[in-house]
N, C-alpha and C positions, 0 to 999 in steps of 0.2 A: 504491500499499500503505500508507504514511506515512498519508492523510486516513481509508484506515478504520480503524484503530488508535486515532488521534484521536478517532473517531465516536463508534468502540463504548468507548471507553476514558473519555470525559469525562464521560458519566451516573455513573459508578464511582466517581470519585476523592472526592468528597463524603462518598459514603459509607462509603470505605476510610477517611477519617480519622476517623470516629466510631467510639468505642470499644465502643459498643452493637452495632456490626456483628456484632464476634465472641463477643460473647456469646451465654452459653444463654439462650434465653428458653422457657421451659415450656407458650407457646401457639404455641411455630413450632417448626420442624425444628432442633434443635440443631447441628446441622450447616451448616447453611443459609449464611453467611457465607465461612465459612474452607472450607468444600466447594466452593463457586463459585470461591473464589480459586484454590485448588488445581488445578481443573480447567483453568482457564482459562490457568494455569503450564503445565501438561502439552500444551495445545494449541500453544501458542507454540513450545514444546520441540519439539513432534512437524513442527509447520511449518519451525522451521530446520533440524531434521534431515532430512526431504527435500527443501527446498534443499540444502544441501550434497551429500547423494547424488544428484542430478539432475549438481550440476556437474560432480562422480568420476564419475558414467558415462558422461556426452559427452566428458571428459578420454580416461576409458580405450578408450572407442569410436572416436575419432580417432585415439589412437596405434596402434589395430590396423590402421584404414585406413590409414595409412601405411607400416606396416610390412609390409604382406601385400595392399596396392591392387591387384597381378595376380590373384587369384583361387589363386592355390596354395596357401596356408593356410603349411605349416612343410616345406614338400617343400625336400630337401638340395640345394645350388646345383647344376648342372649338371658333369660329370666333363672334364677336360680335352680327353680322350681323344675325345668324343663321343659315348661312351655313357651 
């Protein structure tokens, strides 16, 4: 994952350091640089949210399996008199 991020981010770093990257240019779309940056930041945030959600779902599934491994679900414990 780190190699992918560095490979994708390396060409953007010189452009992000240039103040003209964020300036509005009448010949280009005025939202070009800043819009791209916002979309990339949102994509990174969504990636980490999905990773976190998957960790929590796996943890919840393992807890559920540990609690009810016999397949009875939420059945009450058997009564002492055998009924």
